[in-house]
C-alpha positions as CSV (number, residue, x, y, z in Angstrom):
1,M,12.2,17.0,2.0
2,G,11.1,13.7,3.6
3,L,9.0,10.9,2.4
4,R,5.3,11.8,2.4
5,I,3.0,8.8,2.9
6,L,-0.7,8.4,2.3
7,L,-2.5,5.4,4.0
8,T,-5.8,3.9,3.0
9,N,-7.6,0.5,3.3
10,D,-10.8,-1.2,2.5
11,D,-11.7,-2.5,6.0
12,G,-12.6,1.0,7.2
13,V,-10.9,3.8,9.0
14,D,-11.3,2.2,12.4
15,A,-10.1,-1.2,11.4
16,P,-7.2,-2.6,13.4
17,G,-5.2,-3.3,10.3
18,L,-5.0,0.4,9.5
19,A,-3.6,1.0,13.0
20,V,-0.9,-1.6,12.2
21,L,-0.2,0.1,8.8
22,S,0.1,3.5,10.6
23,A,2.7,2.1,12.9
24,I,4.6,0.7,9.9
25,A,4.5,4.0,8.1
26,R,5.7,6.0,11.1
27,Q,8.8,3.9,11.2
28,L,9.6,5.4,7.7
29,S,8.4,9.0,8.0
30,D,6.9,11.7,10.2
31,D,4.8,12.9,7.3
32,V,1.9,10.3,7.4
33,W,-1.6,11.0,6.2
34,I,-4.7,8.7,6.5
35,V,-7.7,8.9,4.2
36,A,-9.8,5.8,4.5
37,P,-13.5,4.7,4.0
38,D,-15.7,5.4,7.0
39,G,-16.9,1.7,6.8
40,N,-16.1,-1.6,5.4
41,Q,-15.5,-1.6,1.6
42,S,-14.1,-5.1,1.2
43,G,-14.5,-6.4,-2.4
44,A,-15.1,-2.9,-3.7
45,G,-12.3,-3.3,-6.2
46,H,-11.5,-0.1,-8.1
47,R,-15.0,1.4,-7.9
48,F,-15.4,5.1,-8.0
49,S,-18.5,6.8,-6.6
50,F,-19.3,8.8,-9.7
51,G,-22.5,10.8,-9.7
52,R,-22.9,10.6,-5.9
53,E,-21.9,13.3,-3.4
54,L,-19.3,12.2,-0.8
55,E,-18.3,13.9,2.4
56,V,-15.0,14.1,4.3
57,E,-15.0,13.5,8.0
58,K,-12.0,15.1,9.7
59,R,-10.5,13.0,12.6
60,D,-7.5,15.3,13.1
61,D,-5.2,17.3,10.9
62,R,-3.8,14.4,8.9
63,H,-6.5,11.8,9.5
64,F,-9.8,11.7,7.5
65,A,-12.6,9.3,6.7
66,V,-14.6,9.5,3.4
67,V,-18.2,8.8,4.2
68,G,-19.5,6.2,1.8
69,G,-16.3,6.3,-0.2
70,S,-14.3,3.4,-1.7
71,P,-10.5,3.0,-1.3
72,A,-10.0,4.5,-4.8
73,D,-12.2,7.5,-3.8
74,C,-10.1,8.0,-0.7
75,V,-6.8,7.9,-2.6
76,V,-8.0,10.5,-5.1
77,T,-9.4,12.7,-2.4
78,G,-6.1,12.6,-0.6
79,M,-3.8,12.9,-3.6
80,T,-5.7,15.7,-5.4
81,H,-7.2,17.6,-2.5
82,L,-6.4,17.0,1.1
83,L,-2.6,16.8,0.8
84,G,-2.6,20.2,-1.0
85,D,0.0,20.9,-3.6
86,R,2.3,18.1,-2.5
87,P,0.8,14.7,-3.1
88,A,2.2,11.6,-1.4
89,D,5.4,9.9,-2.6
90,L,4.1,6.6,-1.3
91,V,0.6,5.1,-1.0
92,L,0.2,2.2,1.4
93,S,-3.1,0.3,1.4
94,G,-4.0,-2.2,4.2
95,V,-3.1,-3.9,6.3
96,N,-5.9,-6.1,5.1
97,A,-7.5,-8.7,7.4
98,G,-6.9,-11.8,5.3
99,Q,-4.8,-12.6,2.2
100,N,-5.2,-11.1,-1.2
101,L,-3.8,-13.6,-3.7
102,G,-4.2,-14.8,-7.3
103,D,-7.1,-13.4,-9.3
104,I,-8.8,-12.3,-6.1
105,V,-6.6,-9.2,-6.4
106,N,-8.9,-8.1,-9.2
107,C,-11.8,-7.4,-6.8
108,S,-9.7,-6.3,-3.8
109,G,-10.3,-2.8,-2.5
110,T,-6.9,-3.1,-0.8
111,A,-5.2,-3.6,-4.1
112,A,-7.2,-0.9,-5.7
113,G,-5.9,1.6,-3.1
114,A,-2.3,0.8,-4.1
115,R,-3.2,0.8,-7.8
116,E,-4.8,4.2,-7.7
117,G,-1.9,5.5,-5.7
118,A,0.4,4.4,-8.5
119,L,-1.9,5.8,-11.2
120,Q,-1.7,9.1,-9.3
121,G,2.1,9.1,-9.5
122,A,3.1,7.6,-6.2
123,I,4.6,4.2,-5.4
124,G,1.7,2.0,-4.5
125,I,2.0,-1.0,-2.1
126,A,-0.9,-3.1,-0.9
127,L,-0.3,-5.1,2.3
128,S,-2.3,-8.0,3.6
129,Q,-2.0,-10.3,6.7
130,S,-3.0,-13.9,5.8
131,M,-5.1,-16.0,8.1
132,D,-6.4,-19.6,8.3
133,Y,-10.2,-19.2,8.1
134,D,-10.7,-22.9,9.2
135,V,-8.8,-22.2,12.5
136,S,-10.0,-18.7,13.5
137,R,-11.4,-15.5,12.2
138,V,-9.2,-13.5,14.6
139,V,-6.2,-12.0,12.8
140,D,-2.7,-12.3,14.2
141,W,-0.9,-9.2,13.0
142,A,2.5,-10.2,14.3
143,N,4.2,-10.7,10.9
144,A,2.9,-7.5,9.4
145,E,4.0,-5.7,12.6
146,Q,7.4,-7.2,12.7
147,F,8.3,-7.2,9.0
148,G,6.1,-4.5,7.4
149,A,8.5,-1.6,7.5
150,A,11.5,-3.7,6.3
151,V,9.4,-5.0,3.3
152,V,8.3,-1.4,2.4
153,E,11.9,-0.2,2.6
154,A,13.1,-3.1,0.4
155,L,10.5,-2.3,-2.2
156,L,11.4,1.5,-2.2
157,A,15.1,0.6,-2.7
158,A,14.3,-1.8,-5.5
159,H,11.7,0.3,-7.3
160,A,12.7,1.8,-10.7
161,A,10.7,3.6,-13.3
162,D,8.4,0.6,-13.4
163,D,4.8,1.1,-14.3
164,V,3.6,-1.1,-11.5
165,F,2.1,-1.4,-8.1
166,Y,3.0,-4.0,-5.5
167,N,1.0,-6.6,-3.7
168,V,2.4,-7.9,-0.4
169,N,1.1,-10.8,1.7
170,F,2.4,-11.8,5.1
171,P,2.2,-15.5,5.9
172,Y,0.1,-17.2,8.6
173,C,2.8,-18.6,10.9
174,A,4.9,-17.5,13.9
175,P,7.4,-14.7,13.1
176,E,10.4,-17.0,13.7
177,N,9.1,-19.4,11.0
178,V,8.9,-16.8,8.3
179,S,11.3,-18.0,5.6
180,G,12.1,-14.7,4.0
181,I,10.7,-12.6,1.2
182,A,9.8,-14.0,-2.3
183,A,9.0,-12.1,-5.5
184,V,6.4,-14.3,-7.3
185,A,3.8,-14.2,-10.0
186,H,0.2,-14.1,-9.0
187,Q,-1.9,-17.3,-9.3
188,R,-4.0,-17.3,-12.4
189,F,-6.9,-19.5,-11.7
190,S,-8.6,-21.8,-14.2
191,R,-11.8,-20.0,-13.5
192,S,-13.0,-17.2,-11.2
193,P,-13.2,-18.2,-7.6
194,I,-16.3,-16.0,-7.0
195,R,-19.5,-18.0,-6.7
196,Y,-23.2,-17.7,-5.8
197,Y,-23.6,-19.0,-2.3
198,A,-27.0,-19.8,-0.9
199,S,-28.2,-18.2,2.3
200,D,-30.1,-19.9,5.1
201,N,-32.7,-17.2,4.5
202,P,-35.2,-18.2,1.7
203,G,-34.6,-16.3,-1.5
204,R,-31.4,-14.7,-0.4
205,F,-27.8,-15.5,-1.3
206,F,-24.2,-14.2,-1.0
207,M,-21.3,-13.6,-3.3
208,A,-18.6,-15.8,-1.8
209,I,-15.3,-17.7,-2.4
210,P,-16.3,-21.2,-1.2
211,E,-13.1,-22.9,-2.4
212,T,-9.8,-22.2,-4.2
213,P,-9.8,-23.4,-7.8
214,E,-7.1,-25.9,-8.6
215,P,-4.5,-26.8,-9.8
216,L,-2.2,-24.3,-8.0
217,D,1.2,-23.4,-9.3
218,P,3.7,-24.2,-6.6
219,K,5.8,-21.2,-7.6
220,A,3.0,-18.6,-7.6
221,D,1.8,-16.5,-4.7
222,F,-0.8,-18.9,-3.2
223,E,1.4,-21.8,-2.5
224,T,4.6,-19.8,-1.8
225,L,2.7,-18.1,1.0
226,R,0.8,-21.1,2.3
227,Q,3.4,-23.8,1.9
228,G,6.6,-21.8,2.1
229,N,5.8,-19.3,4.9
230,A,7.4,-16.6,2.8
231,I,6.3,-12.9,2.5
232,T,5.1,-12.7,-1.0
233,V,5.6,-9.7,-3.3
234,T,4.0,-9.4,-6.7
235,P,4.4,-6.5,-9.1
236,F,1.2,-5.8,-11.1
237,A,1.5,-3.9,-14.4
238,L,-0.6,-0.8,-14.8
239,Q,-0.4,-1.0,-18.6
240,Q,-2.7,-4.0,-19.2
241,T,-2.5,-4.3,-23.0
242,H,-1.6,-7.8,-24.0
243,E,1.1,-7.2,-26.6
244,T,0.9,-10.6,-28.3
245,A,-2.8,-10.3,-28.8
246,L,-2.4,-6.7,-29.9
247,S,0.1,-7.8,-32.6
248,R,-2.3,-10.6,-33.7
249,L,-5.2,-8.2,-34.0
250,S,-3.2,-5.8,-36.2
251,A,-4.4,-7.9,-39.1
252,L,-8.1,-7.2,-38.4
253,A,-10.1,-6.0,-41.3
254,L,-13.8,-5.3,-41.9
255,K,-15.0,-7.6,-44.7
256,G,-16.9,-6.0,-47.5
257,S,-16.6,-2.5,-46.1
258,G,-13.9,-1.3,-48.4
259,A,-11.9,-0.2,-45.3
260,S,-8.3,-1.2,-45.1
């Protein structure tokens, strides 16, 4: 039985990056399903639409939009309903328009799609095509298109019984300048990059990332992608317990309560 693949994203079911992802997936399997939000869900993180009715809009037999749904909603809908009694072996999320790096992954709907895929028992991979916002807001998908299938195949071959999902970023450069693939840690910022950003409209504001906190680790994802022109791959653990802190907290006691 061949590889069954579920695709989702956070830019919406009609986003060009999802078409790129579909082309990548179809190089790997004929059994490809799409379940994606009907509109843009960027920054939705791992939100679920609890307590609110959702609706599935059928595009064709293996292509669906979840009206008002988040990427996590879409993966659950696909894995536990639309794909029937055989959920996907692989969940691909993206290709996001813009890089997902460092602590920004925590709010990324693209990353959440891959994370939920892994939580549902599949191999989860998030893919993003980086861009230089100072140069243009038009995304050049060339590197995702050229290298996407090979990167996914490499991760499938390397995957073991690891409790992880993978975050992949393609660099902003010409394909001939891509230096290779690099497995790197994510950039842990000194503070959150998310900030209040004033609007030109009185009394209104945005949530934005006006600048990247520094210093940056030259060996982490941000600088490896930006300075090294490498395709970055970062495995993120699903088990988030900090073992050192857990051990330290084992000595906790309630003073004066008599509890031990």
